[in-house]
C-alpha positions in Angstrom: 4.3 4.8 37.0 4.0 8.1 35.1 0.8 9.9 34.2 -1.6 9.1 31.5 -0.2 8.6 27.9 -1.5 10.4 24.9 -4.3 8.3 23.3 -3.5 6.6 20.1 -5.2 8.2 17.1 -6.0 6.1 14.3 -7.6 7.3 10.9 -7.3 11.0 11.9 -8.6 13.3 9.1 -6.2 15.9 7.9 -7.6 19.3 6.8 -6.5 20.9 3.6 -4.7 23.5 5.7 -2.6 20.8 7.5 -1.8 19.2 4.2 -0.9 22.4 2.6 1.4 23.2 5.5 4.0 20.8 4.1 4.4 23.2 1.2 6.3 25.4 3.6 8.8 22.7 4.5 12.4 23.7 3.9 15.5 21.6 3.8 18.0 21.6 6.7 20.9 22.0 4.2 20.8 24.6 1.6 22.3 22.2 -0.9 19.2 20.1 -0.7 16.5 20.6 -3.4 13.6 22.2 -1.6 11.0 20.5 -3.8 12.4 17.1 -3.4 12.8 17.7 0.4 9.2 18.9 0.7 7.8 15.7 -1.1 9.9 13.3 1.0 8.7 15.0 4.3 5.1 14.7 3.1 5.6 11.2 2.1 6.9 10.2 5.3 4.2 12.0 7.3 1.0 11.4 5.3 -1.4 8.5 4.5 -1.6 7.9 0.8 -4.9 9.7 0.3 -3.6 12.7 2.1 -0.4 12.5 0.0 -2.5 12.5 -3.2 -4.1 15.7 -2.1 -0.8 17.3 -1.2 0.6 16.4 -4.7 -2.3 18.3 -6.1 -1.6 21.3 -4.0 2.1 21.0 -4.8 1.6 21.0 -8.6 -0.9 23.9 -8.3 1.8 25.9 -6.5 4.1 25.4 -9.5 6.5 23.2 -7.6 8.6 20.5 -9.4 7.5 16.9 -9.1 10.6 15.7 -10.9 13.2 17.4 -8.7 16.1 15.3 -7.7 18.1 14.6 -4.6 21.9 14.7 -4.5 22.0 11.2 -5.9 20.0 12.2 -8.9 16.9 10.4 -7.7 13.3 11.7 -8.2 10.7 11.2 -5.5 9.0 8.5 -7.7 12.4 6.6 -7.8 12.6 6.9 -3.9 9.0 5.8 -3.2 9.2 3.0 -5.8 11.9 1.3 -3.7 9.4 0.7 -0.9 7.0 -2.2 -0.9 4.1 -0.1 0.6 4.6 2.8 -1.7 2.5 1.7 -4.5 -0.4 4.1 -3.8 2.0 7.1 -3.3 3.8 6.3 -6.5 0.5 6.0 -8.4 -0.6 9.6 -7.0 2.7 10.9 -8.2 2.4 9.3 -11.7 -1.1 10.5 -12.3 0.1 14.0 -11.6 2.9 13.7 -14.1 5.9 12.6 -12.0 8.7 10.6 -13.8 11.6 8.5 -12.7 15.2 9.8 -13.2 15.6 7.5 -16.2 12.5 9.0 -17.9 13.8 12.5 -17.5 17.2 11.5 -18.7 19.3 11.6 -15.5 
């Protein structure tokens, strides 16, 4: 048997600094929209309440909540496809995010 495993952490509190660190996330491919990419990375990594804080920091930094991916999809479109994305989508909508259809794409 190997050594002790890392203990499971549940309900870990994220500091503002940790949440804000996702603002520096950059895409692997230069063709990807950096704002869309940063939002997707944050969505995949954060709990809904941390993502809501991130969205506030994202907007305050002058970033684009309605950035689209290569398929013309906004982050709101992407998250709305997921059954457990309701709280994330609500945070985006409250900050002014729109679907691709709403922005005419």
